[in-house]
A tleap script that builds the chain and sets N, CA, C and O, in Angstrom:
source leaprc.protein.ff14SB
mol = sequence {
  NMET ASN ALA VAL ILE LEU ASP LYS ASP ASN
  GLN LEU ILE ASN ALA GLU VAL GLU LEU PRO
  GLN LEU LYS SER ASN GLU VAL LYS ILE LYS
  ILE LEU ALA SER ALA LEU ASN PRO ILE ASP
  TYR GLN MET ARG GLU ASN GLU PHE GLU ARG
  ARG TYR ILE PHE SER PRO ILE LEU GLY ARG
  GLU GLY GLN GLU LEU SER GLN ILE LYS VAL
  GLN CMET
}
set mol.1.N position { -25.207 11.739 28.527 }
set mol.1.CA position { -24.569 11.974 27.251 }
set mol.1.C position { -25.646 11.974 26.175 }
set mol.1.O position { -26.729 11.423 26.371 }
set mol.2.N position { -25.347 12.593 25.044 }
set mol.2.CA position { -26.279 12.614 23.920 }
set mol.2.C position { -26.128 11.344 23.104 }
set mol.2.O position { -25.024 10.822 22.951 }
set mol.3.N position { -27.232 10.854 22.584 }
set mol.3.CA position { -27.208 9.656 21.747 }
set mol.3.C position { -28.335 9.741 20.726 }
set mol.3.O position { -29.385 10.326 20.991 }
set mol.4.N position { -28.106 9.158 19.570 }
set mol.4.CA position { -29.162 9.001 18.576 }
set mol.4.C position { -29.554 7.534 18.608 }
set mol.4.O position { -28.722 6.655 18.381 }
set mol.5.N position { -30.821 7.273 18.891 }
set mol.5.CA position { -31.318 5.917 19.114 }
set mol.5.C position { -32.292 5.543 18.006 }
set mol.5.O position { -33.143 6.341 17.615 }
set mol.6.N position { -32.157 4.332 17.512 }
set mol.6.CA position { -33.114 3.789 16.549 }
set mol.6.C position { -34.148 3.009 17.350 }
set mol.6.O position { -33.829 1.966 17.921 }
set mol.7.N position { -35.391 3.505 17.400 }
set mol.7.CA position { -36.400 2.857 18.241 }
set mol.7.C position { -37.097 1.710 17.510 }
set mol.7.O position { -36.800 1.431 16.348 }
set mol.8.N position { -38.023 1.052 18.198 }
set mol.8.CA position { -38.700 -0.127 17.644 }
set mol.8.C position { -39.573 0.199 16.437 }
set mol.8.O position { -39.913 -0.694 15.662 }
set mol.9.N position { -39.942 1.482 16.269 }
set mol.9.CA position { -40.742 1.906 15.117 }
set mol.9.C position { -39.875 2.413 13.968 }
set mol.9.O position { -40.378 3.037 13.033 }
set mol.10.N position { -38.566 2.144 14.039 }
set mol.10.CA position { -37.607 2.518 12.999 }
set mol.10.C position { -37.446 4.030 12.883 }
set mol.10.O position { -37.161 4.545 11.801 }
set mol.11.N position { -37.626 4.738 13.988 }
set mol.11.CA position { -37.452 6.184 14.011 }
set mol.11.C position { -36.174 6.536 14.770 }
set mol.11.O position { -35.833 5.888 15.760 }
set mol.12.N position { -35.468 7.571 14.297 }
set mol.12.CA position { -34.287 8.052 15.002 }
set mol.12.C position { -34.717 9.077 16.036 }
set mol.12.O position { -35.480 9.995 15.737 }
set mol.13.N position { -34.222 8.912 17.252 }
set mol.13.CA position { -34.576 9.801 18.349 }
set mol.13.C position { -33.298 10.368 18.944 }
set mol.13.O position { -32.380 9.617 19.274 }
set mol.14.N position { -33.229 11.696 19.086 }
set mol.14.CA position { -32.114 12.335 19.771 }
set mol.14.C position { -32.440 12.302 21.264 }
set mol.14.O position { -33.438 12.880 21.695 }
set mol.15.N position { -31.605 11.629 22.048 }
set mol.15.CA position { -31.935 11.417 23.454 }
set mol.15.C position { -30.745 11.694 24.360 }
set mol.15.O position { -29.591 11.622 23.935 }
set mol.16.N position { -31.037 12.004 25.584 }
set mol.16.CA position { -30.032 12.124 26.636 }
set mol.16.C position { -30.062 10.807 27.402 }
set mol.16.O position { -31.101 10.418 27.934 }
set mol.17.N position { -28.930 10.125 27.458 }
set mol.17.CA position { -28.859 8.835 28.142 }
set mol.17.C position { -27.803 8.889 29.238 }
set mol.17.O position { -26.870 9.690 29.185 }
set mol.18.N position { -27.965 8.030 30.219 }
set mol.18.CA position { -27.036 7.975 31.341 }
set mol.18.C position { -25.698 7.389 30.887 }
set mol.18.O position { -25.661 6.434 30.112 }
set mol.19.N position { -24.612 7.966 31.373 }
set mol.19.CA position { -23.288 7.419 31.070 }
set mol.19.C position { -23.149 6.045 31.699 }
set mol.19.O position { -23.456 5.879 32.880 }
set mol.20.N position { -22.693 5.057 30.941 }
set mol.20.CA position { -22.507 3.726 31.531 }
set mol.20.C position { -21.324 3.720 32.498 }
set mol.20.O position { -20.359 4.462 32.315 }
set mol.21.N position { -21.406 2.892 33.510 }
set mol.21.CA position { -20.311 2.739 34.475 }
set mol.21.C position { -19.224 1.883 33.830 }
set mol.21.O position { -19.498 0.796 33.322 }
set mol.22.N position { -17.988 2.382 33.855 }
set mol.22.CA position { -16.890 1.642 33.241 }
set mol.22.C position { -16.462 0.467 34.100 }
set mol.22.O position { -16.407 0.561 35.326 }
set mol.23.N position { -16.159 -0.646 33.433 }
set mol.23.CA position { -15.575 -1.807 34.103 }
set mol.23.C position { -14.059 -1.641 34.073 }
set mol.23.O position { -13.544 -0.778 33.363 }
set mol.24.N position { -13.350 -2.454 34.830 }
set mol.24.CA position { -11.897 -2.316 34.937 }
set mol.24.C position { -11.168 -2.591 33.625 }
set mol.24.O position { -10.024 -2.166 33.465 }
set mol.25.N position { -11.795 -3.285 32.692 }
set mol.25.CA position { -11.145 -3.598 31.415 }
set mol.25.C position { -11.711 -2.777 30.254 }
set mol.25.O position { -11.576 -3.176 29.098 }
set mol.26.N position { -12.340 -1.643 30.544 }
set mol.26.CA position { -12.947 -0.800 29.519 }
set mol.26.C position { -12.309 0.584 29.518 }
set mol.26.O position { -11.657 0.985 30.482 }
set mol.27.N position { -12.506 1.293 28.434 }
set mol.27.CA position { -11.993 2.651 28.299 }
set mol.27.C position { -13.100 3.527 27.711 }
set mol.27.O position { -13.868 3.072 26.863 }
set mol.28.N position { -13.182 4.771 28.156 }
set mol.28.CA position { -14.158 5.716 27.620 }
set mol.28.C position { -13.417 6.665 26.689 }
set mol.28.O position { -12.340 7.157 27.027 }
set mol.29.N position { -13.987 6.921 25.523 }
set mol.29.CA position { -13.374 7.846 24.577 }
set mol.29.C position { -14.336 8.986 24.285 }
set mol.29.O position { -15.554 8.816 24.350 }
set mol.30.N position { -13.788 10.136 23.966 }
set mol.30.CA position { -14.595 11.291 23.603 }
set mol.30.C position { -14.640 11.372 22.081 }
set mol.30.O position { -13.599 11.437 21.427 }
set mol.31.N position { -15.830 11.369 21.528 }
set mol.31.CA position { -16.019 11.438 20.081 }
set mol.31.C position { -16.099 12.909 19.671 }
set mol.31.O position { -16.947 13.653 20.163 }
set mol.32.N position { -15.220 13.314 18.777 }
set mol.32.CA position { -15.230 14.692 18.289 }
set mol.32.C position { -16.006 14.832 16.985 }
set mol.32.O position { -16.532 15.903 16.684 }
set mol.33.N position { -16.076 13.762 16.220 }
set mol.33.CA position { -16.822 13.763 14.960 }
set mol.33.C position { -17.214 12.325 14.643 }
set mol.33.O position { -16.546 11.384 15.071 }
set mol.34.N position { -18.274 12.163 13.907 }
set mol.34.CA position { -18.698 10.820 13.507 }
set mol.34.C position { -19.403 10.901 12.154 }
set mol.34.O position { -19.732 11.984 11.670 }
set mol.35.N position { -19.623 9.750 11.567 }
set mol.35.CA position { -20.295 9.674 10.272 }
set mol.35.C position { -21.122 8.400 10.230 }
set mol.35.O position { -20.981 7.532 11.091 }
set mol.36.N position { -21.973 8.293 9.240 }
set mol.36.CA position { -22.761 7.083 9.050 }
set mol.36.C position { -22.135 6.231 7.959 }
set mol.36.O position { -21.783 6.732 6.891 }
set mol.37.N position { -22.001 4.960 8.230 }
set mol.37.CA position { -21.612 4.006 7.203 }
set mol.37.C position { -22.846 3.676 6.372 }
set mol.37.O position { -23.967 3.793 6.867 }
set mol.38.N position { -22.663 3.269 5.125 }
set mol.38.CA position { -23.826 2.872 4.325 }
set mol.38.C position { -24.675 1.803 5.013 }
set mol.38.O position { -25.899 1.817 4.884 }
set mol.39.N position { -24.045 0.875 5.743 }
set mol.39.CA position { -24.822 -0.176 6.418 }
set mol.39.C position { -25.766 0.418 7.465 }
set mol.39.O position { -26.825 -0.149 7.733 }
set mol.40.N position { -25.386 1.564 8.064 }
set mol.40.CA position { -26.234 2.190 9.072 }
set mol.40.C position { -27.575 2.618 8.488 }
set mol.40.O position { -28.624 2.282 9.038 }
set mol.41.N position { -27.552 3.351 7.388 }
set mol.41.CA position { -28.837 3.784 6.826 }
set mol.41.C position { -29.533 2.671 6.055 }
set mol.41.O position { -30.757 2.686 5.929 }
set mol.42.N position { -28.771 1.697 5.531 }
set mol.42.CA position { -29.409 0.560 4.864 }
set mol.42.C position { -30.224 -0.259 5.854 }
set mol.42.O position { -31.273 -0.797 5.501 }
set mol.43.N position { -29.749 -0.355 7.091 }
set mol.43.CA position { -30.506 -1.087 8.114 }
set mol.43.C position { -31.853 -0.424 8.368 }
set mol.43.O position { -32.847 -1.110 8.604 }
set mol.44.N position { -31.893 0.898 8.320 }
set mol.44.CA position { -33.152 1.611 8.530 }
set mol.44.C position { -34.078 1.481 7.339 }
set mol.44.O position { -35.290 1.343 7.508 }
set mol.45.N position { -33.529 1.522 6.144 }
set mol.45.CA position { -34.345 1.588 4.933 }
set mol.45.C position { -34.715 0.235 4.349 }
set mol.45.O position { -35.672 0.138 3.581 }
set mol.46.N position { -33.978 -0.807 4.696 }
set mol.46.CA position { -34.119 -2.071 3.994 }
set mol.46.C position { -34.439 -3.206 4.960 }
set mol.46.O position { -33.568 -3.657 5.704 }
set mol.47.N position { -35.654 -3.655 4.949 }
set mol.47.CA position { -36.097 -4.755 5.819 }
set mol.47.C position { -35.264 -6.012 5.586 }
set mol.47.O position { -34.957 -6.728 6.539 }
set mol.48.N position { -34.897 -6.291 4.343 }
set mol.48.CA position { -34.101 -7.474 4.017 }
set mol.48.C position { -32.752 -7.430 4.730 }
set mol.48.O position { -32.318 -8.437 5.291 }
set mol.49.N position { -32.089 -6.282 4.717 }
set mol.49.CA position { -30.777 -6.136 5.376 }
set mol.49.C position { -30.909 -6.315 6.889 }
set mol.49.O position { -30.050 -6.947 7.504 }
set mol.50.N position { -31.961 -5.776 7.498 }
set mol.50.CA position { -32.143 -5.864 8.958 }
set mol.50.C position { -32.297 -7.297 9.433 }
set mol.50.O position { -31.929 -7.604 10.567 }
set mol.51.N position { -32.826 -8.178 8.607 }
set mol.51.CA position { -33.024 -9.565 9.028 }
set mol.51.C position { -31.708 -10.276 9.305 }
set mol.51.O position { -31.688 -11.247 10.061 }
set mol.52.N position { -30.622 -9.825 8.722 }
set mol.52.CA position { -29.330 -10.493 8.864 }
set mol.52.C position { -28.419 -9.842 9.894 }
set mol.52.O position { -27.316 -10.330 10.138 }
set mol.53.N position { -28.858 -8.760 10.495 }
set mol.53.CA position { -28.036 -8.048 11.470 }
set mol.53.C position { -28.764 -8.060 12.803 }
set mol.53.O position { -29.894 -7.580 12.901 }
set mol.54.N position { -28.126 -8.605 13.823 }
set mol.54.CA position { -28.795 -8.782 15.105 }
set mol.54.C position { -28.259 -7.858 16.188 }
set mol.54.O position { -28.700 -7.943 17.334 }
set mol.55.N position { -27.320 -6.981 15.857 }
set mol.55.CA position { -26.764 -6.061 16.843 }
set mol.55.C position { -27.747 -4.923 17.092 }
set mol.55.O position { -28.286 -4.369 16.134 }
set mol.56.N position { -27.999 -4.557 18.353 }
set mol.56.CA position { -28.874 -3.421 18.632 }
set mol.56.C position { -28.202 -2.090 18.313 }
set mol.56.O position { -28.869 -1.055 18.275 }
set mol.57.N position { -26.892 -2.104 18.083 }
set mol.57.CA position { -26.135 -0.902 17.764 }
set mol.57.C position { -25.907 -0.875 16.261 }
set mol.57.O position { -25.491 -1.875 15.676 }
set mol.58.N position { -26.179 0.265 15.635 }
set mol.58.CA position { -25.988 0.365 14.200 }
set mol.58.C position { -24.540 0.095 13.833 }
set mol.58.O position { -23.625 0.507 14.547 }
set mol.59.N position { -24.333 -0.595 12.722 }
set mol.59.CA position { -22.988 -0.929 12.275 }
set mol.59.C position { -22.712 -2.403 12.476 }
set mol.59.O position { -23.604 -3.164 12.848 }
set mol.60.N position { -21.487 -2.801 12.233 }
set mol.60.CA position { -21.088 -4.196 12.414 }
set mol.60.C position { -19.776 -4.226 13.173 }
set mol.60.O position { -18.972 -3.300 13.075 }
set mol.61.N position { -19.563 -5.280 13.920 }
set mol.61.CA position { -18.349 -5.410 14.716 }
set mol.61.C position { -17.885 -6.854 14.691 }
set mol.61.O position { -18.686 -7.770 14.505 }
set mol.62.N position { -16.590 -7.054 14.878 }
set mol.62.CA position { -16.028 -8.402 14.885 }
set mol.62.C position { -16.358 -9.138 16.169 }
set mol.62.O position { -16.363 -8.540 17.245 }
set mol.63.N position { -16.632 -10.428 16.066 }
set mol.63.CA position { -17.001 -11.229 17.232 }
set mol.63.C position { -15.854 -11.392 18.210 }
set mol.63.O position { -16.085 -11.486 19.416 }
set mol.64.N position { -14.614 -11.429 17.718 }
set mol.64.CA position { -13.485 -11.705 18.593 }
set mol.64.C position { -12.650 -10.462 18.879 }
set mol.64.O position { -11.469 -10.568 19.211 }
set mol.65.N position { -13.250 -9.300 18.752 }
set mol.65.CA position { -12.552 -8.066 19.056 }
set mol.65.C position { -12.245 -8.025 20.541 }
set mol.65.O position { -13.162 -7.976 21.361 }
set mol.66.N position { -10.965 -8.044 20.901 }
set mol.66.CA position { -10.643 -8.092 22.325 }
set mol.66.C position { -9.442 -7.245 22.710 }
set mol.66.O position { -9.271 -6.948 23.892 }
set mol.67.N position { -8.612 -6.848 21.770 }
set mol.67.CA position { -7.412 -6.105 22.127 }
set mol.67.C position { -7.491 -4.686 21.585 }
set mol.67.O position { -7.896 -4.459 20.445 }
set mol.68.N position { -7.095 -3.740 22.425 }
set mol.68.CA position { -7.093 -2.330 22.058 }
set mol.68.C position { -5.700 -1.789 22.324 }
set mol.68.O position { -5.117 -2.065 23.372 }
set mol.69.N position { -5.165 -1.026 21.395 }
set mol.69.CA position { -3.867 -0.397 21.592 }
set mol.69.C position { -4.099 1.105 21.591 }
set mol.69.O position { -4.508 1.667 20.575 }
set mol.70.N position { -3.846 1.756 22.711 }
set mol.70.CA position { -4.056 3.193 22.846 }
set mol.70.C position { -2.737 3.899 22.595 }
set mol.70.O position { -1.723 3.577 23.215 }
set mol.71.N position { -2.751 4.859 21.688 }
set mol.71.CA position { -1.553 5.649 21.406 }
set mol.71.C position { -1.879 7.111 21.620 }
set mol.71.O position { -2.954 7.578 21.246 }
set mol.72.N position { -0.942 7.835 22.225 }
set mol.72.CA position { -1.140 9.264 22.468 }
set mol.72.C position { -0.005 10.057 21.875 }
set mol.72.O position { 0.010 11.284 21.976 }
savepdb mol mol.pdb
quit
């Protein structure tokens, strides 16, 4: 799959990465469109902001996120 990766030198790289193997409690979704949140580019541009965010994935997520409701 295609991915944009933020490397250790703070550069964005367009890369082809292997699809992860799904576990029995996971779901794969197809992304048709996406956007950047201000926190995404602030992490790249602002050393002060990066010190407080420890996720390797751009953005922020809740610690206790555990339930998903799928609607079709």
